Residue, then its C-alpha position, 0 to 999 in steps of 0.5 A: m570746699p568747706e572753710l575748715v576741714k577737720r583732720k583725722c588725728k588724736n587732737p580734736d582741735a586740729y583743723l586744716d584751712e584753705q591755705d593748708l589744703k592748697d599747700i598739700a595739693e601743691s606738694e603732692e603735685d611736686i612729688r608726682q612731677g619729681r620735684v623733690y630733693t633729698h636732705e643732702e641735695l637741699g642742704k647743698i642748695l641752701g648752702f648748708h653742705r659743701 
């Protein structure tokens, strides 16, 4: 895999590095496995909502 991958966006200088691609892949897997939270659930977990 190339060190940097150019993103398809309006900013020609926007690049994704290896860590970005790894984080995206992990996020996609979390979504597939149902490990996602609503804003309200996350707020409760982090103690922002009671």
